Legacy VTK file of the C-alpha trace (Angstrom):
# vtk DataFile Version 3.0
C-alpha trace
ASCII
DATASET POLYDATA
POINTS 219 float
17.605 -30.283 -11.909
19.131 -27.179 -13.522
22.862 -26.909 -14.161
24.397 -25.251 -11.100
27.367 -24.049 -13.149
25.148 -21.322 -14.647
25.554 -18.471 -12.163
23.433 -15.417 -12.941
25.201 -12.161 -12.255
23.634 -9.041 -10.753
24.346 -5.339 -11.332
27.560 -4.066 -9.712
27.211 -2.967 -6.121
27.827 0.655 -5.110
31.334 1.484 -3.912
32.126 0.458 -0.350
32.269 4.132 0.638
28.756 4.627 -0.745
27.556 1.495 1.034
28.949 2.775 4.325
27.127 6.077 3.870
23.911 4.214 3.076
24.147 2.205 6.314
24.931 5.342 8.283
21.968 7.139 6.697
19.722 4.268 7.791
21.133 4.316 11.324
22.611 0.824 11.117
25.825 2.034 12.743
23.846 3.200 15.782
21.861 -0.015 16.249
25.123 -1.960 15.864
27.034 0.279 18.273
29.649 1.117 15.636
30.805 4.751 15.336
30.065 6.235 11.915
33.720 7.161 11.445
34.745 3.563 12.141
32.388 2.335 9.428
33.724 4.924 6.979
37.333 4.021 7.812
36.659 0.324 7.309
35.174 1.025 3.877
38.071 3.301 2.941
40.696 0.769 4.019
38.918 -2.004 2.119
39.105 -0.074 -1.165
36.404 0.509 -3.756
35.125 -3.068 -3.831
34.930 -2.865 -7.647
31.206 -3.561 -7.482
31.787 -7.090 -6.193
31.848 -6.669 -2.407
28.962 -6.145 0.002
29.624 -4.354 3.287
27.959 -6.337 6.059
27.583 -5.943 9.808
28.046 -9.092 11.877
24.622 -10.446 12.951
25.702 -10.341 16.592
25.761 -6.553 16.244
22.838 -6.014 13.841
20.231 -8.815 14.007
17.635 -9.490 11.337
14.768 -8.200 13.494
16.414 -4.760 13.598
17.443 -4.671 9.938
14.225 -5.900 8.315
12.155 -2.749 9.085
14.778 -0.659 7.260
13.923 -2.317 3.944
11.678 -0.336 1.612
9.649 -1.156 -1.494
6.938 1.058 -2.949
7.420 3.246 0.117
6.492 0.381 2.451
8.817 -0.846 5.220
10.021 -4.411 5.460
8.761 -6.750 8.141
9.238 -10.182 9.680
6.302 -12.588 9.496
4.343 -12.928 12.721
5.061 -16.648 13.060
8.815 -16.058 13.138
9.301 -14.283 16.492
12.520 -16.272 16.909
14.092 -14.845 13.735
17.258 -13.756 15.547
17.898 -17.311 16.707
18.627 -18.277 13.098
22.407 -18.132 13.262
25.262 -19.084 10.908
25.249 -22.787 10.028
27.968 -24.356 7.852
29.228 -20.782 7.493
32.304 -19.255 9.141
32.211 -15.496 9.646
35.229 -13.225 10.059
35.785 -12.329 13.687
34.948 -8.657 13.273
31.920 -6.403 13.537
32.283 -5.388 9.870
33.216 -7.622 6.955
32.824 -8.039 3.190
30.791 -10.602 1.252
32.021 -11.229 -2.296
30.658 -12.711 -5.501
26.950 -12.385 -4.735
24.436 -14.374 -6.753
20.669 -14.518 -6.279
20.479 -18.146 -7.349
17.689 -17.806 -9.896
18.989 -20.933 -11.650
18.072 -22.934 -8.533
14.426 -21.859 -8.425
12.177 -24.820 -7.645
14.923 -26.563 -5.685
14.469 -27.348 -2.010
17.017 -26.071 0.526
17.923 -29.703 1.138
18.866 -30.051 -2.528
20.474 -26.633 -2.892
23.004 -26.689 -0.046
25.143 -29.598 -1.292
25.032 -28.190 -4.833
26.298 -24.809 -3.635
29.040 -26.491 -1.623
30.093 -28.520 -4.661
30.395 -25.284 -6.644
32.583 -23.741 -3.896
29.890 -21.234 -3.021
28.616 -20.312 0.438
24.934 -19.641 1.199
24.073 -16.158 2.418
22.979 -15.481 5.962
19.609 -13.821 6.443
21.284 -10.620 7.654
23.560 -10.605 4.600
20.546 -10.954 2.334
18.910 -7.994 4.054
22.106 -5.940 3.683
22.110 -6.783 -0.023
18.554 -5.552 -0.526
19.290 -2.430 1.524
22.089 -1.579 -0.896
20.421 -2.875 -4.075
16.616 -2.914 -3.742
16.348 -4.061 -7.374
17.588 -7.544 -6.481
14.240 -8.227 -4.797
11.906 -8.793 -7.744
8.460 -10.319 -7.691
8.719 -13.986 -8.702
12.534 -13.761 -8.402
13.217 -13.661 -4.670
15.599 -15.780 -2.613
16.272 -17.959 0.400
19.174 -17.386 2.808
19.923 -20.883 4.029
23.234 -19.984 5.659
21.117 -19.117 8.721
19.513 -21.991 10.611
17.957 -22.443 14.037
19.355 -25.269 16.148
16.974 -26.604 18.787
18.060 -27.362 22.379
18.378 -31.060 21.482
20.826 -30.192 18.690
18.397 -30.865 15.829
18.069 -28.194 13.175
14.674 -26.518 12.863
12.977 -27.443 9.560
12.341 -23.774 8.728
14.754 -21.882 6.491
14.670 -18.065 6.178
13.920 -16.239 2.956
13.272 -12.710 1.690
10.434 -12.044 -0.702
7.618 -9.617 -1.499
4.327 -9.710 0.382
1.080 -10.204 -1.511
-0.791 -8.523 1.342
-2.775 -11.666 2.129
-3.454 -13.488 5.386
-1.746 -12.187 8.489
0.481 -9.846 6.452
-2.481 -7.482 5.982
-3.509 -5.678 2.801
-1.561 -2.597 3.840
1.636 -4.608 3.439
1.068 -5.640 -0.165
4.359 -5.227 -2.091
6.367 -4.702 1.110
9.678 -6.581 1.573
9.037 -9.617 3.739
11.280 -11.834 5.852
9.705 -15.247 6.202
10.526 -18.910 6.103
10.100 -22.078 4.031
10.393 -25.750 4.914
13.787 -27.409 4.436
12.350 -30.033 2.097
9.954 -27.869 0.066
10.418 -26.329 -3.389
9.197 -22.933 -4.576
9.303 -21.824 -8.208
9.810 -18.175 -7.235
12.653 -18.593 -4.738
16.304 -19.008 -5.633
19.194 -19.495 -3.200
21.402 -16.477 -2.550
25.080 -17.302 -2.241
28.570 -15.809 -2.362
32.121 -16.812 -3.189
33.423 -15.843 0.225
33.795 -13.451 3.140
36.759 -11.378 4.253
37.706 -8.410 6.385
39.885 -6.594 3.818
LINES 1 220
219 0 1 2 3 4 5 6 7 8 9 10 11 12 13 14 15 16 17 18 19 20 21 22 23 24 25 26 27 28 29 30 31 32 33 34 35 36 37 38 39 40 41 42 43 44 45 46 47 48 49 50 51 52 53 54 55 56 57 58 59 60 61 62 63 64 65 66 67 68 69 70 71 72 73 74 75 76 77 78 79 80 81 82 83 84 85 86 87 88 89 90 91 92 93 94 95 96 97 98 99 100 101 102 103 104 105 106 107 108 109 110 111 112 113 114 115 116 117 118 119 120 121 122 123 124 125 126 127 128 129 130 131 132 133 134 135 136 137 138 139 140 141 142 143 144 145 146 147 148 149 150 151 152 153 154 155 156 157 158 159 160 161 162 163 164 165 166 167 168 169 170 171 172 173 174 175 176 177 178 179 180 181 182 183 184 185 186 187 188 189 190 191 192 193 194 195 196 197 198 199 200 201 202 203 204 205 206 207 208 209 210 211 212 213 214 215 216 217 218
């Protein structure tokens, strides 16, 4: 396996004020029931972010099903695969979120160095490196703010979100964000569109890394 100590950095994020305006422009504040001024104030109080902090809305307020269509690539909207109608049931697992509607995610990494690992292999390695896997909604927020992080053949899983079945067993699917090839049920019209889908917990994919962060905080 690759050396997990090699963390690939990404371009600096926009300022938190700019991120807030981006979310407001997209209408995220409305779907989350958060006044625009409240979002702006949160960003202002949190400072500039110095390019290291992502402004995120708690998934209880802005679920993946509502955020995914806001993604854009080549002018095409994002979508959730048809066989994942339960996407919003993938909730934080082994991840503790701040108890607020808005929070910051720091130290983002796409996890390219873990391509061709399975989620089963990646999670303990991330934990050992004191990193936390991204939630699906956090991954979507990241791409909303920095579309360039979603590259063909360099996409990522968000294994901080898992679905727990009624019997307590975790579903074997793990969510991921990648780029549609326009095949199968996606439809040719969706070629190159951002896609929210899933992969098996024990499977490896050469083109999927594991997005992670150093932590989460309110201010």
